[in-house]
N, C-alpha and C positions, 0 to 999 in steps of 0.2 A: 552546345555549338549544331546536333543535326537537325536540330527543329527551327532555330533561325536561318539554315541554310536551305531546308525544305520551304521555309515562308517567302527568302528570298527568290528561290526559282517561281515558285505562284506569282509571286509579286511581276517580277519580270513577265512571265509568261502571259498572263494576264493583259499587264497595261502596256508591253509591245504591239499585242493584236488589237489592243482596241485604239493604240496611237496611230497604228495602220491604215484603221477604217478611216481614221480621222485626218488622218496627212498629218499628224504630229511627229516629231521627232523626240525621241526618249536623248536629255540633257547628261551624259551616264558622266561628265566630269562635274557639273554639280549637284547629282546624285552621289556622289564618291566623297567630296570637297565635305558638303555634310554630314555626311555618314563619317566619314573621319573626326570633325569637331564635333558632333554627339557624343561619338561613342568616348574622347579623350577627357568629353569632360564630364562624363561617366564615370571614368575610372580615376580621376582627380576629385572626383567629391565623394567616390567611395574608402578613399584612403587616404584624406586629407588629414582627418579629426587622428587617425592613428600612427600618420608619418610627420606629423607637426608642420602639418600645411604648406607654406612655400621655404619654410627651414629646411625641409630635403630634397635632395637633388632632385631624387623619381619622380616628386609632384611635379618639379620643375619641367622636368624632360617629356613628363606625361602632358604639361598645360602647352611648349612650347608647339607642339604640331595641332593641337587644339587650337589655340589661338590663330594659328599660320590658316589653317584647315578654314576656319569660321570667314578671316579674311578675306581666303581667295573664295571662299561662296557668297560674298556679297557682293566684293566686286564685281565676278564675272553673273551676276544677277541683276546689278543693276547697269551693268551696263550691255546698250543693244547688240546683236547677233552680229552687224556688220561693223563693229569696233574691237571683237576682242580676238584677242591672239589665234583661236585657232582656227577664225575665219579668215586671216591675215595671207596676200599671198603672195610669199617674199620669197 
């Protein structure tokens, strides 16, 4: 865990500094949903064979947020910024 924390800190530090120079905004929602999808898929694949894949409640619980996060990421990436929910003025 500490190595991952340091890696995330380093990436965000350099990524945000470079993005500021180029005038590009960091998409935190897209980054978070992709990270959740990948980590949920990794947990599912790591323990799937031991727990009888989708016969286990734990695997289904791990798969649900992974699939939902992947769907959110794909929809968020496919839609232009002007249509996304976060930029709507309600």
